[in-house]
A tleap script that builds the chain and sets N, CA, C and O, in Angstrom:
source leaprc.protein.ff14SB
mol = sequence {
  NMET ALA ASP LEU LEU HIE ARG PRO ALA ARG
  THR ALA ALA GLY LEU LEU ALA GLY ALA LEU
  ALA LEU LEU PRO LEU THR ALA CYS SER LEU
  THR SER ASN ASN VAL SER CYS SER GLY ASN
  THR CYS THR ALA THR LEU LYS GLY GLU ASP
  ALA LYS ALA SER ILE LEU GLY ASN ASP LEU
  VAL PHE ALA GLY THR GLU ASP GLY LYS ALA
  THR LEU SER VAL GLY ASP ASN SER VAL SER
  CYS SER GLU GLY GLU ASN VAL ALA ALA GLY
  PRO LEU SER ILE THR CYS THR THR ILE THR
  GLU ASP SER LEU GLU LEU THR ALA LYS LEU
  CGLY
}
set mol.1.N position { 146.395 136.666 -45.095 }
set mol.1.CA position { 147.595 137.416 -45.390 }
set mol.1.C position { 148.793 136.831 -44.649 }
set mol.1.O position { 149.875 136.719 -45.225 }
set mol.2.N position { 148.617 136.452 -43.371 }
set mol.2.CA position { 149.716 135.883 -42.599 }
set mol.2.C position { 150.193 134.574 -43.229 }
set mol.2.O position { 151.381 134.255 -43.184 }
set mol.3.N position { 149.253 133.810 -43.822 }
set mol.3.CA position { 149.610 132.553 -44.463 }
set mol.3.C position { 150.551 132.786 -45.648 }
set mol.3.O position { 151.452 131.982 -45.887 }
set mol.4.N position { 150.351 133.876 -46.388 }
set mol.4.CA position { 151.194 134.185 -47.533 }
set mol.4.C position { 152.619 134.508 -47.099 }
set mol.4.O position { 153.566 134.240 -47.838 }
set mol.5.N position { 152.777 135.077 -45.915 }
set mol.5.CA position { 154.105 135.405 -45.412 }
set mol.5.C position { 154.878 134.157 -44.995 }
set mol.5.O position { 156.105 134.144 -45.094 }
set mol.6.N position { 154.194 133.102 -44.529 }
set mol.6.CA position { 154.848 131.898 -44.048 }
set mol.6.C position { 155.050 130.860 -45.144 }
set mol.6.O position { 155.859 129.946 -44.980 }
set mol.7.N position { 154.335 130.980 -46.254 }
set mol.7.CA position { 154.416 129.979 -47.328 }
set mol.7.C position { 155.831 129.846 -47.890 }
set mol.7.O position { 156.287 128.714 -48.049 }
set mol.8.N position { 156.567 130.934 -48.205 }
set mol.8.CA position { 157.926 130.759 -48.726 }
set mol.8.C position { 158.845 130.049 -47.736 }
set mol.8.O position { 159.679 129.241 -48.146 }
set mol.9.N position { 158.711 130.329 -46.466 }
set mol.9.CA position { 159.551 129.686 -45.457 }
set mol.9.C position { 159.244 128.197 -45.382 }
set mol.9.O position { 160.159 127.380 -45.279 }
set mol.10.N position { 157.950 127.833 -45.432 }
set mol.10.CA position { 157.573 126.420 -45.392 }
set mol.10.C position { 158.052 125.710 -46.644 }
set mol.10.O position { 158.531 124.579 -46.574 }
set mol.11.N position { 157.926 126.363 -47.788 }
set mol.11.CA position { 158.376 125.764 -49.035 }
set mol.11.C position { 159.882 125.540 -49.010 }
set mol.11.O position { 160.354 124.471 -49.397 }
set mol.12.N position { 160.639 126.534 -48.562 }
set mol.12.CA position { 162.099 126.405 -48.484 }
set mol.12.C position { 162.482 125.304 -47.502 }
set mol.12.O position { 163.393 124.524 -47.780 }
set mol.13.N position { 161.807 125.227 -46.370 }
set mol.13.CA position { 162.108 124.195 -45.376 }
set mol.13.C position { 161.814 122.814 -45.942 }
set mol.13.O position { 162.577 121.876 -45.708 }
set mol.14.N position { 160.730 122.676 -46.676 }
set mol.14.CA position { 160.384 121.395 -47.288 }
set mol.14.C position { 161.399 120.983 -48.337 }
set mol.14.O position { 161.783 119.815 -48.400 }
set mol.15.N position { 161.839 121.922 -49.159 }
set mol.15.CA position { 162.849 121.616 -50.178 }
set mol.15.C position { 164.181 121.232 -49.539 }
set mol.15.O position { 164.841 120.300 -49.998 }
set mol.16.N position { 164.579 121.937 -48.490 }
set mol.16.CA position { 165.824 121.633 -47.797 }
set mol.16.C position { 165.761 120.248 -47.162 }
set mol.16.O position { 166.718 119.479 -47.250 }
set mol.17.N position { 164.649 119.931 -46.529 }
set mol.17.CA position { 164.504 118.614 -45.909 }
set mol.17.C position { 164.568 117.514 -46.961 }
set mol.17.O position { 165.186 116.474 -46.733 }
set mol.18.N position { 163.940 117.735 -48.103 }
set mol.18.CA position { 163.994 116.755 -49.186 }
set mol.18.C position { 165.398 116.578 -49.715 }
set mol.18.O position { 165.823 115.454 -49.980 }
set mol.19.N position { 166.127 117.672 -49.876 }
set mol.19.CA position { 167.501 117.601 -50.373 }
set mol.19.C position { 168.403 116.892 -49.370 }
set mol.19.O position { 169.249 116.090 -49.767 }
set mol.20.N position { 168.243 117.168 -48.090 }
set mol.20.CA position { 169.054 116.519 -47.072 }
set mol.20.C position { 168.754 115.037 -46.976 }
set mol.20.O position { 169.652 114.241 -46.702 }
set mol.21.N position { 167.503 114.652 -47.198 }
set mol.21.CA position { 167.144 113.235 -47.168 }
set mol.21.C position { 167.826 112.479 -48.297 }
set mol.21.O position { 168.141 111.300 -48.136 }
set mol.22.N position { 168.060 113.118 -49.426 }
set mol.22.CA position { 168.697 112.464 -50.564 }
set mol.22.C position { 170.214 112.500 -50.499 }
set mol.22.O position { 170.870 111.708 -51.175 }
set mol.23.N position { 170.784 113.383 -49.716 }
set mol.23.CA position { 172.220 113.573 -49.672 }
set mol.23.C position { 173.009 112.296 -49.428 }
set mol.23.O position { 173.959 112.057 -50.173 }
set mol.24.N position { 172.693 111.449 -48.440 }
set mol.24.CA position { 173.499 110.258 -48.225 }
set mol.24.C position { 173.441 109.276 -49.390 }
set mol.24.O position { 174.340 108.446 -49.528 }
set mol.25.N position { 172.424 109.344 -50.221 }
set mol.25.CA position { 172.278 108.395 -51.306 }
set mol.25.C position { 173.039 108.804 -52.555 }
set mol.25.O position { 173.115 108.019 -53.500 }
set mol.26.N position { 173.602 109.999 -52.594 }
set mol.26.CA position { 174.279 110.429 -53.808 }
set mol.26.C position { 175.581 109.670 -54.030 }
set mol.26.O position { 175.930 109.420 -55.184 }
set mol.27.N position { 176.303 109.298 -53.007 }
set mol.27.CA position { 177.552 108.575 -53.184 }
set mol.27.C position { 177.310 107.067 -53.198 }
set mol.27.O position { 177.805 106.380 -54.092 }
set mol.28.N position { 176.577 106.549 -52.251 }
set mol.28.CA position { 176.317 105.120 -52.143 }
set mol.28.C position { 174.890 104.900 -51.696 }
set mol.28.O position { 174.285 105.753 -51.048 }
set mol.29.N position { 174.371 103.766 -52.045 }
set mol.29.CA position { 173.073 103.409 -51.497 }
set mol.29.C position { 173.096 101.946 -51.109 }
set mol.29.O position { 173.788 101.137 -51.727 }
set mol.30.N position { 172.346 101.620 -50.095 }
set mol.30.CA position { 172.290 100.271 -49.576 }
set mol.30.C position { 171.226 99.491 -50.328 }
set mol.30.O position { 170.085 99.940 -50.436 }
set mol.31.N position { 171.594 98.316 -50.852 }
set mol.31.CA position { 170.588 97.458 -51.453 }
set mol.31.C position { 170.265 96.313 -50.515 }
set mol.31.O position { 169.123 96.161 -50.083 }
set mol.32.N position { 171.260 95.513 -50.201 }
set mol.32.CA position { 171.001 94.412 -49.282 }
set mol.32.C position { 172.188 94.133 -48.372 }
set mol.32.O position { 172.182 93.154 -47.625 }
set mol.33.N position { 173.183 94.967 -48.428 }
set mol.33.CA position { 174.401 94.730 -47.666 }
set mol.33.C position { 174.883 96.007 -47.011 }
set mol.33.O position { 174.390 97.097 -47.300 }
set mol.34.N position { 175.837 95.859 -46.137 }
set mol.34.CA position { 176.379 96.992 -45.412 }
set mol.34.C position { 177.286 97.822 -46.317 }
set mol.34.O position { 178.317 97.339 -46.784 }
set mol.35.N position { 176.895 99.079 -46.562 }
set mol.35.CA position { 177.680 100.000 -47.373 }
set mol.35.C position { 177.860 101.284 -46.582 }
set mol.35.O position { 176.898 101.822 -46.034 }
set mol.36.N position { 179.098 101.775 -46.522 }
set mol.36.CA position { 179.389 103.015 -45.812 }
set mol.36.C position { 180.309 103.856 -46.682 }
set mol.36.O position { 181.302 103.353 -47.206 }
set mol.37.N position { 179.981 105.150 -46.839 }
set mol.37.CA position { 180.771 106.016 -47.717 }
set mol.37.C position { 181.254 107.260 -46.996 }
set mol.37.O position { 180.631 107.760 -46.060 }
set mol.38.N position { 182.394 107.734 -47.475 }
set mol.38.CA position { 182.924 109.013 -47.055 }
set mol.38.C position { 183.545 109.634 -48.294 }
set mol.38.O position { 184.562 109.149 -48.790 }
set mol.39.N position { 182.945 110.697 -48.795 }
set mol.39.CA position { 183.421 111.306 -50.034 }
set mol.39.C position { 183.237 110.360 -51.199 }
set mol.39.O position { 182.138 109.851 -51.418 }
set mol.40.N position { 184.301 110.116 -51.951 }
set mol.40.CA position { 184.241 109.205 -53.101 }
set mol.40.C position { 184.801 107.831 -52.784 }
set mol.40.O position { 185.172 107.092 -53.696 }
set mol.41.N position { 184.869 107.475 -51.504 }
set mol.41.CA position { 185.351 106.162 -51.092 }
set mol.41.C position { 184.276 105.467 -50.272 }
set mol.41.O position { 183.696 106.056 -49.359 }
set mol.42.N position { 184.015 104.208 -50.608 }
set mol.42.CA position { 183.009 103.425 -49.892 }
set mol.42.C position { 183.595 102.097 -49.460 }
set mol.42.O position { 184.479 101.549 -50.119 }
set mol.43.N position { 183.095 101.584 -48.345 }
set mol.43.CA position { 183.400 100.228 -47.926 }
set mol.43.C position { 182.101 99.449 -47.937 }
set mol.43.O position { 181.033 100.001 -47.675 }
set mol.44.N position { 182.196 98.167 -48.240 }
set mol.44.CA position { 181.006 97.322 -48.290 }
set mol.44.C position { 181.367 95.921 -47.853 }
set mol.44.O position { 182.494 95.465 -48.051 }
set mol.45.N position { 180.409 95.244 -47.262 }
set mol.45.CA position { 180.535 93.834 -46.946 }
set mol.45.C position { 179.455 93.104 -47.721 }
set mol.45.O position { 178.264 93.342 -47.517 }
set mol.46.N position { 179.872 92.219 -48.607 }
set mol.46.CA position { 178.964 91.415 -49.412 }
set mol.46.C position { 179.008 90.006 -48.852 }
set mol.46.O position { 180.048 89.349 -48.881 }
set mol.47.N position { 177.870 89.545 -48.339 }
set mol.47.CA position { 177.821 88.241 -47.680 }
set mol.47.C position { 176.856 87.338 -48.422 }
set mol.47.O position { 175.685 87.674 -48.595 }
set mol.48.N position { 177.349 86.200 -48.855 }
set mol.48.CA position { 176.537 85.223 -49.567 }
set mol.48.C position { 176.590 85.443 -51.068 }
set mol.48.O position { 176.648 86.576 -51.546 }
set mol.49.N position { 176.569 84.338 -51.804 }
set mol.49.CA position { 176.619 84.415 -53.258 }
set mol.49.C position { 175.445 85.230 -53.782 }
set mol.49.O position { 174.328 85.114 -53.279 }
set mol.50.N position { 175.698 86.044 -54.780 }
set mol.50.CA position { 174.737 86.947 -55.415 }
set mol.50.C position { 174.340 88.129 -54.528 }
set mol.50.O position { 173.355 88.808 -54.814 }
set mol.51.N position { 175.100 88.384 -53.449 }
set mol.51.CA position { 174.854 89.574 -52.635 }
set mol.51.C position { 175.132 90.798 -53.507 }
set mol.51.O position { 176.066 90.799 -54.309 }
set mol.52.N position { 174.316 91.835 -53.344 }
set mol.52.CA position { 174.417 93.016 -54.201 }
set mol.52.C position { 174.554 94.280 -53.380 }
set mol.52.O position { 174.081 94.372 -52.247 }
set mol.53.N position { 175.214 95.248 -53.984 }
set mol.53.CA position { 175.311 96.587 -53.389 }
set mol.53.C position { 175.466 97.585 -54.527 }
set mol.53.O position { 176.002 97.262 -55.587 }
set mol.54.N position { 174.993 98.790 -54.293 }
set mol.54.CA position { 175.170 99.873 -55.250 }
set mol.54.C position { 176.167 100.845 -54.640 }
set mol.54.O position { 175.930 101.415 -53.575 }
set mol.55.N position { 177.293 101.026 -55.337 }
set mol.55.CA position { 178.371 101.863 -54.820 }
set mol.55.C position { 178.758 102.890 -55.867 }
set mol.55.O position { 179.129 102.541 -56.988 }
set mol.56.N position { 178.669 104.157 -55.495 }
set mol.56.CA position { 179.053 105.260 -56.367 }
set mol.56.C position { 178.418 105.130 -57.750 }
set mol.56.O position { 179.061 105.388 -58.768 }
set mol.57.N position { 177.153 104.727 -57.769 }
set mol.57.CA position { 176.396 104.607 -59.012 }
set mol.57.C position { 176.683 103.344 -59.802 }
set mol.57.O position { 176.269 103.236 -60.956 }
set mol.58.N position { 177.386 102.380 -59.203 }
set mol.58.CA position { 177.716 101.122 -59.876 }
set mol.58.C position { 177.152 99.952 -59.077 }
set mol.58.O position { 177.260 99.913 -57.851 }
set mol.59.N position { 176.551 99.001 -59.784 }
set mol.59.CA position { 176.009 97.817 -59.130 }
set mol.59.C position { 177.079 96.737 -59.037 }
set mol.59.O position { 177.685 96.365 -60.042 }
set mol.60.N position { 177.309 96.235 -57.822 }
set mol.60.CA position { 178.263 95.171 -57.574 }
set mol.60.C position { 177.505 93.916 -57.179 }
set mol.60.O position { 176.534 93.985 -56.427 }
set mol.61.N position { 177.942 92.772 -57.681 }
set mol.61.CA position { 177.345 91.485 -57.329 }
set mol.61.C position { 178.476 90.528 -56.964 }
set mol.61.O position { 179.402 90.320 -57.748 }
set mol.62.N position { 178.395 89.951 -55.775 }
set mol.62.CA position { 179.394 89.009 -55.282 }
set mol.62.C position { 179.091 87.633 -55.856 }
set mol.62.O position { 177.987 87.117 -55.686 }
set mol.63.N position { 180.079 87.031 -56.542 }
set mol.63.CA position { 179.884 85.728 -57.178 }
set mol.63.C position { 180.446 84.575 -56.350 }
set mol.63.O position { 180.233 83.413 -56.694 }
set mol.64.N position { 181.158 84.877 -55.268 }
set mol.64.CA position { 181.692 83.824 -54.415 }
set mol.64.C position { 183.210 83.854 -54.363 }
set mol.64.O position { 183.855 84.741 -54.922 }
set mol.65.N position { 183.768 82.852 -53.671 }
set mol.65.CA position { 185.216 82.755 -53.531 }
set mol.65.C position { 185.680 81.373 -53.970 }
set mol.65.O position { 184.945 80.388 -53.896 }
set mol.66.N position { 186.925 81.337 -54.431 }
set mol.66.CA position { 187.547 80.070 -54.795 }
set mol.66.C position { 189.049 80.248 -54.682 }
set mol.66.O position { 189.609 81.214 -55.202 }
set mol.67.N position { 189.701 79.311 -54.000 }
set mol.67.CA position { 191.152 79.350 -53.832 }
set mol.67.C position { 191.643 80.673 -53.253 }
set mol.67.O position { 192.686 81.183 -53.663 }
set mol.68.N position { 190.892 81.233 -52.298 }
set mol.68.CA position { 191.299 82.466 -51.638 }
set mol.68.C position { 191.050 83.737 -52.423 }
set mol.68.O position { 191.431 84.822 -51.986 }
set mol.69.N position { 190.413 83.614 -53.584 }
set mol.69.CA position { 190.102 84.789 -54.403 }
set mol.69.C position { 188.592 84.998 -54.420 }
set mol.69.O position { 187.812 84.049 -54.491 }
set mol.70.N position { 188.209 86.267 -54.354 }
set mol.70.CA position { 186.799 86.633 -54.450 }
set mol.70.C position { 186.511 87.100 -55.870 }
set mol.70.O position { 187.336 87.769 -56.493 }
set mol.71.N position { 185.345 86.745 -56.373 }
set mol.71.CA position { 184.929 87.178 -57.700 }
set mol.71.C position { 183.670 88.014 -57.563 }
set mol.71.O position { 182.744 87.650 -56.838 }
set mol.72.N position { 183.644 89.140 -58.269 }
set mol.72.CA position { 182.462 89.987 -58.266 }
set mol.72.C position { 182.319 90.642 -59.624 }
set mol.72.O position { 183.280 90.776 -60.382 }
set mol.73.N position { 181.106 91.042 -59.906 }
set mol.73.CA position { 180.873 91.783 -61.142 }
set mol.73.C position { 180.523 93.214 -60.790 }
set mol.73.O position { 179.844 93.490 -59.801 }
set mol.74.N position { 181.003 94.110 -61.626 }
set mol.74.CA position { 180.706 95.537 -61.517 }
set mol.74.C position { 180.163 95.922 -62.880 }
set mol.74.O position { 180.921 96.080 -63.838 }
set mol.75.N position { 178.849 96.072 -62.965 }
set mol.75.CA position { 178.237 96.298 -64.272 }
set mol.75.C position { 178.496 95.100 -65.154 }
set mol.75.O position { 178.159 93.976 -64.782 }
set mol.76.N position { 179.095 95.316 -66.332 }
set mol.76.CA position { 179.405 94.231 -67.265 }
set mol.76.C position { 180.793 93.637 -67.040 }
set mol.76.O position { 181.173 92.696 -67.738 }
set mol.77.N position { 181.551 94.159 -66.090 }
set mol.77.CA position { 182.916 93.682 -65.823 }
set mol.77.C position { 182.901 92.638 -64.715 }
set mol.77.O position { 182.164 92.769 -63.738 }
set mol.78.N position { 183.718 91.604 -64.872 }
set mol.78.CA position { 183.902 90.604 -63.834 }
set mol.78.C position { 185.366 90.642 -63.419 }
set mol.78.O position { 186.258 90.627 -64.266 }
set mol.79.N position { 185.609 90.692 -62.111 }
set mol.79.CA position { 186.978 90.746 -61.600 }
set mol.79.C position { 187.136 89.778 -60.433 }
set mol.79.O position { 186.169 89.439 -59.751 }
set mol.80.N position { 188.366 89.346 -60.219 }
set mol.80.CA position { 188.714 88.516 -59.069 }
set mol.80.C position { 189.884 89.171 -58.365 }
set mol.80.O position { 190.741 89.787 -58.999 }
set mol.81.N position { 189.915 89.031 -57.042 }
set mol.81.CA position { 191.030 89.596 -56.288 }
set mol.81.C position { 191.286 88.776 -55.041 }
set mol.81.O position { 190.391 88.136 -54.490 }
set mol.82.N position { 192.535 88.815 -54.616 }
set mol.82.CA position { 192.958 88.201 -53.366 }
set mol.82.C position { 192.881 89.250 -52.269 }
set mol.82.O position { 192.744 90.443 -52.542 }
set mol.83.N position { 192.969 88.797 -51.030 }
set mol.83.CA position { 192.937 89.722 -49.907 }
set mol.83.C position { 194.086 90.717 -50.020 }
set mol.83.O position { 195.240 90.322 -50.185 }
set mol.84.N position { 193.769 92.011 -49.932 }
set mol.84.CA position { 194.758 93.076 -50.028 }
set mol.84.C position { 195.043 93.537 -51.443 }
set mol.84.O position { 195.736 94.536 -51.636 }
set mol.85.N position { 194.525 92.831 -52.435 }
set mol.85.CA position { 194.780 93.180 -53.836 }
set mol.85.C position { 193.847 94.291 -54.308 }
set mol.85.O position { 192.686 94.362 -53.905 }
set mol.86.N position { 194.379 95.156 -55.171 }
set mol.86.CA position { 193.621 96.258 -55.759 }
set mol.86.C position { 193.381 95.931 -57.233 }
set mol.86.O position { 194.316 95.582 -57.953 }
set mol.87.N position { 192.121 96.045 -57.685 }
set mol.87.CA position { 191.784 95.768 -59.078 }
set mol.87.C position { 190.921 96.892 -59.632 }
set mol.87.O position { 190.211 97.570 -58.888 }
set mol.88.N position { 190.989 97.081 -60.939 }
set mol.88.CA position { 190.133 98.053 -61.622 }
set mol.88.C position { 188.909 97.321 -62.140 }
set mol.88.O position { 189.020 96.249 -62.734 }
set mol.89.N position { 187.736 97.909 -61.910 }
set mol.89.CA position { 186.484 97.320 -62.371 }
set mol.89.C position { 185.602 98.447 -62.886 }
set mol.89.O position { 184.929 99.125 -62.110 }
set mol.90.N position { 185.610 98.641 -64.203 }
set mol.90.CA position { 184.870 99.765 -64.763 }
set mol.90.C position { 185.466 101.053 -64.224 }
set mol.90.O position { 186.683 101.234 -64.266 }
set mol.91.N position { 184.631 101.949 -63.719 }
set mol.91.CA position { 185.140 103.225 -63.208 }
set mol.91.C position { 185.668 103.149 -61.771 }
set mol.91.O position { 186.146 104.147 -61.231 }
set mol.92.N position { 185.584 101.969 -61.155 }
set mol.92.CA position { 185.976 101.826 -59.755 }
set mol.92.C position { 187.342 101.189 -59.595 }
set mol.92.O position { 187.750 100.342 -60.389 }
set mol.93.N position { 188.032 101.610 -58.563 }
set mol.93.CA position { 189.231 100.953 -58.087 }
set mol.93.C position { 188.819 100.230 -56.810 }
set mol.93.O position { 188.381 100.864 -55.850 }
set mol.94.N position { 188.957 98.909 -56.795 }
set mol.94.CA position { 188.458 98.095 -55.686 }
set mol.94.C position { 189.621 97.397 -54.992 }
set mol.94.O position { 190.487 96.807 -55.637 }
set mol.95.N position { 189.621 97.476 -53.666 }
set mol.95.CA position { 190.583 96.740 -52.856 }
set mol.95.C position { 189.806 95.710 -52.049 }
set mol.95.O position { 188.901 96.061 -51.293 }
set mol.96.N position { 190.155 94.453 -52.209 }
set mol.96.CA position { 189.534 93.381 -51.428 }
set mol.96.C position { 190.257 93.324 -50.091 }
set mol.96.O position { 191.409 92.895 -50.028 }
set mol.97.N position { 189.600 93.747 -49.033 }
set mol.97.CA position { 190.277 93.858 -47.743 }
set mol.97.C position { 190.182 92.579 -46.919 }
set mol.97.O position { 191.163 92.192 -46.283 }
set mol.98.N position { 189.029 91.912 -46.914 }
set mol.98.CA position { 188.869 90.677 -46.161 }
set mol.98.C position { 188.021 89.710 -46.981 }
set mol.98.O position { 186.952 90.070 -47.473 }
set mol.99.N position { 188.508 88.484 -47.123 }
set mol.99.CA position { 187.786 87.460 -47.873 }
set mol.99.C position { 187.600 86.241 -46.973 }
set mol.99.O position { 188.564 85.741 -46.393 }
set mol.100.N position { 186.361 85.765 -46.857 }
set mol.100.CA position { 186.075 84.496 -46.189 }
set mol.100.C position { 185.424 83.587 -47.227 }
set mol.100.O position { 185.268 83.975 -48.384 }
set mol.101.N position { 185.050 82.399 -46.823 }
set mol.101.CA position { 184.480 81.481 -47.813 }
set mol.101.C position { 183.121 81.932 -48.346 }
set mol.101.O position { 182.698 81.478 -49.409 }
set mol.102.N position { 182.425 82.825 -47.619 }
set mol.102.CA position { 181.120 83.267 -48.120 }
set mol.102.C position { 180.914 84.782 -48.062 }
set mol.102.O position { 179.783 85.257 -48.165 }
set mol.103.N position { 182.009 85.547 -47.896 }
set mol.103.CA position { 181.834 87.000 -47.844 }
set mol.103.C position { 183.077 87.732 -48.342 }
set mol.103.O position { 184.178 87.185 -48.404 }
set mol.104.N position { 182.851 88.973 -48.687 }
set mol.104.CA position { 183.925 89.849 -49.168 }
set mol.104.C position { 183.719 91.225 -48.567 }
set mol.104.O position { 182.637 91.805 -48.668 }
set mol.105.N position { 184.757 91.739 -47.944 }
set mol.105.CA position { 184.759 93.133 -47.508 }
set mol.105.C position { 185.683 93.875 -48.453 }
set mol.105.O position { 186.804 93.437 -48.711 }
set mol.106.N position { 185.206 95.006 -48.970 }
set mol.106.CA position { 185.989 95.734 -49.962 }
set mol.106.C position { 185.901 97.228 -49.734 }
set mol.106.O position { 184.999 97.733 -49.065 }
set mol.107.N position { 186.874 97.920 -50.317 }
set mol.107.CA position { 186.864 99.368 -50.381 }
set mol.107.C position { 186.855 99.738 -51.845 }
set mol.107.O position { 187.644 99.203 -52.624 }
set mol.108.N position { 185.976 100.647 -52.235 }
set mol.108.CA position { 185.866 101.065 -53.624 }
set mol.108.C position { 185.941 102.583 -53.714 }
set mol.108.O position { 185.393 103.303 -52.879 }
set mol.109.N position { 186.635 103.049 -54.751 }
set mol.109.CA position { 186.673 104.488 -55.000 }
set mol.109.C position { 186.700 104.727 -56.483 }
set mol.109.O position { 187.117 103.861 -57.253 }
set mol.110.N position { 186.260 105.894 -56.891 }
set mol.110.CA position { 186.277 106.237 -58.310 }
set mol.110.C position { 187.713 106.434 -58.762 }
set mol.110.O position { 188.534 107.017 -58.053 }
set mol.111.N position { 188.001 105.934 -59.966 }
set mol.111.CA position { 189.341 106.141 -60.527 }
set mol.111.C position { 190.171 105.012 -60.309 }
set mol.111.O position { 191.333 105.012 -60.715 }
savepdb mol mol.pdb
quit
C-alpha cells in the first residue's frame, strides 16, 4: 500500500527529470562544435572545413573562407559573409562575428 502512495511522486519526478534533460536541446544542440544559446539567439564556432552544428533546428556546415569571406550552408541555402556582416540563410539571420582562415564564429537568430 505504501508503494502505491509513492508511485505518482516517483513518476512525476522521473518525467520532470526527463523534460529538464531535454530542455537545453530545444533551442540548439551540439554536433561537433561549440554552440551556446540564450533564448532564440545562438553563437557558434565552426572550425575546419565541413565543420557542422545544429542551431535552432537548422543544420549549418562551414565550407571555408576565401578573400576574407566565410561560406556556409544552412539546409539547402549557401551564403557568404564578411566579418561583421549580417546575412539571411533560410529562417536564420546570421552575423559573421570573427573569421580566420580555418574558422568562423557566428551569431544566429530566428528571423
